[in-house]
C-alpha positions, 0 to 999 in steps of 0.5 A, a space after each residue: 768844687 764847680 764840678 762837684 756841685 753841678 755833679 750834684 744838682 744833676 744827681 738830684 734832678 735825676 732822682 726827681 724825675 724817676 718815678 716807680 709807679 705802685 701796681 695801682 698807681 700803674 693801672 690808673 695810668 694804663 686806663 687814663 692812657 686808654 689800655 683795655 680791660 681785658 688785657 690790663 694784667 697781661 700789661 701789668 705783668 709786661 711792665 713789671 717785668 721789663 722796668 719794674 714800674 719805673 719811668 726812667 729805665 734804660 737798658 745796657 746796649 744789646 748786641 746789634 747797639 740799640 737799648 730798651 726805654 722807659 716803662 715799657 722798654 721800647 726799642 730805639 732801633 725802630 720805635 724812638 729816635 736817639 736825637 732832639 727830633 722826634 723820629 721812627 715808627 712812634 715819632 718820638 725821642 727815646 727821651 719823651 718815653 723816660 718821663 714821668 707823663 707816660 702818655 707817649 710811651 703808652 701811645 708807643 706801646 700800644 702800636 707795637 701791641 698793634 702790630 706784634 702783640 705782647 710778643 714783641 716784648 721779650 719779658 712778656 712772653 718769659 714771666 707771663 705768657 700762660 703764666 699767673 697774671 698779677 692781682 689788680 682787683 685792689 686797684 679800683 676803677 675809676 672814669 677818666 674824663 677828657 
């Protein structure tokens, strides 16, 4: 009986933590985290094809044993640490890439982009490069004060 309660509580916690953003929510979050407007449609396309705009996605293991995490599907081989201690190139834990606060995932994605461009993501190369990009014209611009 105790285990049933624990499993149910964990399932509810996971459901509460998981978030699927609408397209315009994603655009607002990207803008808030400093993504440039001229690449916004590429970022939206990338996220839609990598994670379906979900913050809690962890990929199946790849052939090298690595996994991709979160909204941007950031790989743990080079970018995030699977321990409780932040590390690797983005100096974050992989679990930090799974939260509804996308600020750490966004900073890491921007670091990856600065080094490799969108070519770092297979989802972008396959579904977005030289293809029609998502329409975000209905997503109103807002000014974010820091």
